[in-house]
ZALUM-871575 format. One record per residue (C-alpha): residue number from 1; chain; x, y, z. Coordinates in Angstrom, 2 decimals. Last residue first. Example, Ala and Ser with C-alpha at 12.3 -4.5 7.8 and 13.67 -1.06 7.14 Angstrom:
! ZALUM-871575
(2 "A" (13.67 -1.06 7.14))
(1 "A" (12.30 -4.50 7.80))
//
This chain:
! ZALUM-871575
(261 "A" (3.72 10.32 20.28))
(260 "A" (6.01 7.16 19.83))
(259 "A" (4.75 3.91 19.52))
(258 "A" (7.24 2.58 22.16))
(257 "A" (4.33 2.92 25.49))
(256 "A" (0.31 1.70 23.37))
(255 "A" (-0.61 5.54 21.75))
(254 "A" (-2.97 7.53 24.06))
(253 "A" (-6.25 7.91 23.30))
(252 "A" (-7.62 10.79 21.31))
(251 "A" (-7.37 9.73 17.33))
(250 "A" (-9.82 7.18 18.43))
(249 "A" (-12.21 10.32 18.92))
(248 "A" (-15.20 7.98 17.53))
(247 "A" (-14.31 4.54 17.08))
(246 "A" (-12.76 2.25 14.39))
(245 "A" (-9.57 2.74 15.67))
(244 "A" (-10.23 0.49 19.00))
(243 "A" (-11.22 -2.21 18.03))
(242 "A" (-12.92 -4.36 20.87))
(241 "A" (-11.06 -6.49 23.29))
(240 "A" (-13.35 -9.42 23.87))
(239 "A" (-16.35 -10.26 26.11))
(238 "A" (-18.45 -13.52 25.56))
(237 "A" (-18.34 -14.16 29.65))
(236 "A" (-18.11 -17.28 31.72))
(235 "A" (-15.11 -15.63 33.63))
(234 "A" (-13.02 -19.21 33.32))
(233 "A" (-14.20 -18.50 29.28))
(232 "A" (-13.59 -15.12 29.08))
(231 "A" (-10.03 -15.40 30.47))
(230 "A" (-9.51 -18.83 27.88))
(229 "A" (-10.52 -16.89 24.99))
(228 "A" (-8.90 -13.76 25.59))
(227 "A" (-5.03 -15.78 25.80))
(226 "A" (-5.35 -16.35 22.43))
(225 "A" (-3.80 -13.24 21.85))
(224 "A" (-0.90 -14.14 23.50))
(223 "A" (1.59 -12.60 25.87))
(222 "A" (-0.71 -9.73 27.91))
(221 "A" (-3.59 -12.11 26.48))
(220 "A" (-2.39 -14.66 29.32))
(219 "A" (-1.97 -12.09 32.38))
(218 "A" (-5.59 -12.04 33.60))
(217 "A" (-5.56 -16.28 33.47))
(216 "A" (-2.13 -16.04 34.90))
(215 "A" (-3.77 -14.61 37.97))
(214 "A" (-6.80 -16.69 38.01))
(213 "A" (-4.22 -19.33 38.18))
(212 "A" (-2.21 -18.16 41.18))
(211 "A" (-5.89 -16.75 43.11))
(210 "A" (-6.08 -18.79 45.75))
(209 "A" (-2.78 -21.04 46.15))
(208 "A" (-0.41 -18.15 44.49))
(207 "A" (-2.22 -16.08 47.51))
(206 "A" (-1.49 -19.05 50.35))
(205 "A" (2.48 -19.17 49.13))
(204 "A" (2.70 -15.14 49.34))
(203 "A" (1.84 -15.11 52.43))
(202 "A" (-1.66 -14.70 53.28))
(201 "A" (-2.77 -10.95 55.45))
(200 "A" (-3.98 -11.99 59.01))
(199 "A" (-4.28 -8.43 60.80))
(198 "A" (-4.85 -6.50 57.44))
(197 "A" (-7.85 -8.95 56.73))
(196 "A" (-10.08 -6.75 59.70))
(195 "A" (-13.22 -6.21 57.38))
(194 "A" (-13.44 -10.22 57.09))
(193 "A" (-14.53 -12.22 54.13))
(192 "A" (-13.15 -15.85 53.85))
(191 "A" (-15.87 -16.66 51.62))
(190 "A" (-17.43 -19.40 54.38))
(189 "A" (-17.51 -16.60 57.05))
(188 "A" (-19.07 -14.60 54.66))
(187 "A" (-22.02 -17.22 55.02))
(186 "A" (-21.40 -18.22 57.92))
(185 "A" (-24.86 -17.38 59.61))
(184 "A" (-27.53 -17.55 57.29))
(183 "A" (-28.75 -13.68 56.24))
(182 "A" (-27.79 -14.67 53.03))
(181 "A" (-30.22 -14.46 50.51))
(180 "A" (-33.30 -11.43 50.52))
(179 "A" (-32.05 -11.24 46.91))
(178 "A" (-30.64 -7.77 47.92))
(177 "A" (-28.43 -9.72 50.27))
(176 "A" (-27.33 -12.18 47.73))
(175 "A" (-25.98 -9.19 45.29))
(174 "A" (-24.39 -7.58 48.25))
(173 "A" (-22.69 -10.70 49.41))
(172 "A" (-21.27 -11.55 45.42))
(171 "A" (-20.30 -7.89 45.27))
(170 "A" (-17.98 -8.64 48.61))
(169 "A" (-16.81 -11.66 46.85))
(168 "A" (-15.75 -9.57 43.97))
(167 "A" (-14.03 -7.06 45.65))
(166 "A" (-12.02 -10.29 47.71))
(165 "A" (-11.17 -11.47 44.51))
(164 "A" (-10.05 -7.98 42.89))
(163 "A" (-8.06 -7.70 46.26))
(162 "A" (-6.17 -10.91 45.80))
(161 "A" (-5.83 -10.48 42.25))
(160 "A" (-3.93 -7.26 42.92))
(159 "A" (-2.09 -8.80 45.27))
(158 "A" (-1.17 -11.99 43.01))
(157 "A" (0.19 -9.35 40.58))
(156 "A" (-1.63 -8.19 37.67))
(155 "A" (1.10 -6.93 34.29))
(154 "A" (0.19 -4.26 32.58))
(153 "A" (3.94 -3.08 32.43))
(152 "A" (6.10 -6.61 32.24))
(151 "A" (8.40 -7.75 35.88))
(150 "A" (9.63 -4.97 39.02))
(149 "A" (6.74 -3.01 40.15))
(148 "A" (5.43 0.42 39.35))
(147 "A" (3.59 0.27 36.08))
(146 "A" (0.48 -1.94 36.74))
(145 "A" (-0.53 -0.02 39.49))
(144 "A" (-3.89 -1.63 41.01))
(143 "A" (-6.44 0.01 42.80))
(142 "A" (-9.19 -1.61 44.76))
(141 "A" (-10.28 0.96 47.45))
(140 "A" (-9.36 -0.90 50.73))
(139 "A" (-10.74 0.06 54.31))
(138 "A" (-13.22 -3.19 54.55))
(137 "A" (-13.92 -4.05 50.54))
(136 "A" (-15.11 -1.30 49.39))
(135 "A" (-19.48 0.10 49.17))
(134 "A" (-21.59 2.29 47.53))
(133 "A" (-25.62 3.14 48.01))
(132 "A" (-26.26 4.40 44.62))
(131 "A" (-28.24 7.57 44.77))
(130 "A" (-26.96 8.57 41.45))
(129 "A" (-25.18 11.32 43.05))
(128 "A" (-23.34 8.10 45.13))
(127 "A" (-22.11 7.00 41.69))
(126 "A" (-21.20 9.48 40.67))
(125 "A" (-19.05 10.78 44.23))
(124 "A" (-17.50 6.83 43.90))
(123 "A" (-16.51 7.14 40.29))
(122 "A" (-14.81 10.69 41.13))
(121 "A" (-12.99 9.03 44.48))
(120 "A" (-11.90 5.98 41.55))
(119 "A" (-10.23 8.10 39.40))
(118 "A" (-8.53 10.24 41.93))
(117 "A" (-7.27 7.12 43.85))
(116 "A" (-5.98 6.23 40.94))
(115 "A" (-3.81 9.40 40.00))
(114 "A" (0.06 8.23 40.87))
(113 "A" (-0.61 7.89 45.35))
(112 "A" (-2.94 4.70 45.00))
(111 "A" (-0.62 3.51 42.16))
(110 "A" (-2.09 4.18 38.93))
(109 "A" (-3.43 2.11 35.39))
(108 "A" (-6.42 0.07 36.78))
(107 "A" (-8.90 1.55 39.06))
(106 "A" (-11.82 -0.54 40.95))
(105 "A" (-15.46 0.44 41.52))
(104 "A" (-18.22 -0.42 43.76))
(103 "A" (-22.05 -0.18 43.79))
(102 "A" (-25.27 -1.41 45.62))
(101 "A" (-28.30 0.35 44.16))
(100 "A" (-30.56 2.15 46.79))
(99 "A" (-31.97 4.64 44.37))
(98 "A" (-31.15 4.11 40.76))
(97 "A" (-31.94 8.07 39.47))
(96 "A" (-31.14 9.67 36.23))
(95 "A" (-30.83 13.65 36.53))
(94 "A" (-27.85 13.92 34.88))
(93 "A" (-25.94 11.16 33.83))
(92 "A" (-24.92 12.29 30.55))
(91 "A" (-22.10 13.48 32.90))
(90 "A" (-21.21 10.39 34.01))
(89 "A" (-20.35 9.07 30.59))
(88 "A" (-17.98 12.39 29.81))
(87 "A" (-16.22 11.24 32.78))
(86 "A" (-15.31 7.79 32.10))
(85 "A" (-14.84 8.99 28.30))
(84 "A" (-12.28 11.97 29.97))
(83 "A" (-10.18 9.22 31.84))
(82 "A" (-9.78 10.08 35.76))
(81 "A" (-6.61 11.13 37.76))
(80 "A" (-3.06 11.17 37.41))
(79 "A" (-2.38 11.20 33.32))
(78 "A" (-5.14 8.63 33.02))
(77 "A" (-6.52 6.33 35.03))
(76 "A" (-8.70 2.99 34.29))
(75 "A" (-12.11 2.45 35.14))
(74 "A" (-13.55 -0.78 35.99))
(73 "A" (-17.17 0.27 37.52))
(72 "A" (-18.96 -2.12 39.23))
(71 "A" (-22.87 -1.94 39.38))
(70 "A" (-24.96 -4.56 41.84))
(69 "A" (-28.57 -5.68 41.23))
(68 "A" (-28.45 -4.11 37.53))
(67 "A" (-31.74 -3.45 36.19))
(66 "A" (-31.00 0.16 34.84))
(65 "A" (-27.25 0.86 34.33))
(64 "A" (-26.23 0.28 31.32))
(63 "A" (-29.49 1.13 29.54))
(62 "A" (-29.19 4.61 31.49))
(61 "A" (-25.68 5.50 29.04))
(60 "A" (-28.03 4.14 25.99))
(59 "A" (-30.76 6.82 26.98))
(58 "A" (-28.32 9.42 27.47))
(57 "A" (-26.87 9.01 23.59))
(56 "A" (-24.21 7.86 21.72))
(55 "A" (-22.05 7.81 24.86))
(54 "A" (-23.28 4.18 25.38))
(53 "A" (-20.36 2.97 23.12))
(52 "A" (-17.62 3.81 26.09))
(51 "A" (-19.32 1.38 28.34))
(50 "A" (-18.36 -2.36 27.16))
(49 "A" (-20.92 -4.53 29.96))
(48 "A" (-19.03 -7.24 31.66))
(47 "A" (-22.90 -8.97 33.00))
(46 "A" (-23.29 -11.57 36.10))
(45 "A" (-25.39 -13.53 37.23))
(44 "A" (-25.85 -15.40 40.53))
(43 "A" (-26.61 -18.86 41.38))
(42 "A" (-25.95 -20.41 44.84))
(41 "A" (-23.98 -23.19 45.82))
(40 "A" (-21.70 -21.26 48.27))
(39 "A" (-18.61 -22.47 46.41))
(38 "A" (-20.58 -21.69 42.97))
(37 "A" (-21.22 -18.33 43.98))
(36 "A" (-17.63 -17.20 45.02))
(35 "A" (-16.62 -19.06 41.84))
(34 "A" (-18.65 -16.73 39.24))
(33 "A" (-18.15 -13.78 41.64))
(32 "A" (-14.11 -14.34 40.79))
(31 "A" (-14.52 -14.87 37.44))
(30 "A" (-16.49 -11.62 37.31))
(29 "A" (-14.05 -9.77 39.01))
(28 "A" (-11.33 -11.06 36.30))
(27 "A" (-13.27 -10.52 33.43))
(26 "A" (-13.93 -6.84 34.72))
(25 "A" (-9.97 -6.64 35.80))
(24 "A" (-8.77 -7.75 32.09))
(23 "A" (-11.29 -5.22 30.62))
(22 "A" (-9.87 -2.49 32.66))
(21 "A" (-6.33 -3.38 31.67))
(20 "A" (-7.56 -3.41 27.90))
(19 "A" (-3.53 -4.13 26.92))
(18 "A" (-3.01 -3.12 23.90))
(17 "A" (-4.49 0.41 24.30))
(16 "A" (-1.99 1.29 26.67))
(15 "A" (-3.92 4.18 29.06))
(14 "A" (-6.87 2.57 29.14))
(13 "A" (-8.75 0.31 26.68))
(12 "A" (-11.32 -0.19 27.82))
(11 "A" (-13.73 1.22 30.01))
(10 "A" (-15.40 -1.27 31.98))
(9 "A" (-18.67 -1.36 33.34))
(8 "A" (-19.58 -5.09 35.89))
(7 "A" (-22.80 -5.88 35.93))
(6 "A" (-24.24 -8.10 38.95))
(5 "A" (-27.18 -9.42 37.65))
(4 "A" (-30.94 -9.41 39.42))
(3 "A" (-31.90 -12.48 41.25))
(2 "A" (-35.52 -12.48 41.61))
(1 "A" (-36.40 -11.27 44.65))
//
């Protein structure tokens, strides 16, 4: 089978328009898929697609879904649940079908018990409703709490980046298996994939070695606008943050922290 792309849909901006958490996470996952493919010596196309504009029509939504080898959705979290525009996107998929396409999701902006799990549950159910075969990394739903830690709001930690990397490698394995590749013994082992990863959870030093550079790239845009270029370059993508002010219903997006109501 030809190399259908891994397609990563992001719904940026998120709860703070200046941070674009889901876009940075999407670029991170794309970069990690590329790293995994390089380690295995295979080629795997990756596409990072901004999904919000597709809500202009049902046909545009379908174009963001068709032809993907594996689909990944990066969703923000709003008010302890799914953003209204992510739900609207999936409302426009009624009657569509993508039987058997492997699909997964990750969430930014909320902790596991402050809404991200609801955003993920909604997204997985919608993907299943399209006939897709959903998966996660072992028992882990990848939910990143961007404001529940010591450090700068919106900053990814090593644990966040490590789980994005793990999900990216599982995504790569699904893409390769769909192409009829990866049956060789040892491919998952070479990628470090284990469903009981928690028995041998890496030390902080090991995490820093595995994902430290990628984490710094994913956080770069928080401090310097030029960080977008470095992150997009590592991810092999041309994605840049959208200008929210030009969107329909822009007034419905919350203001970044510090700008008042």
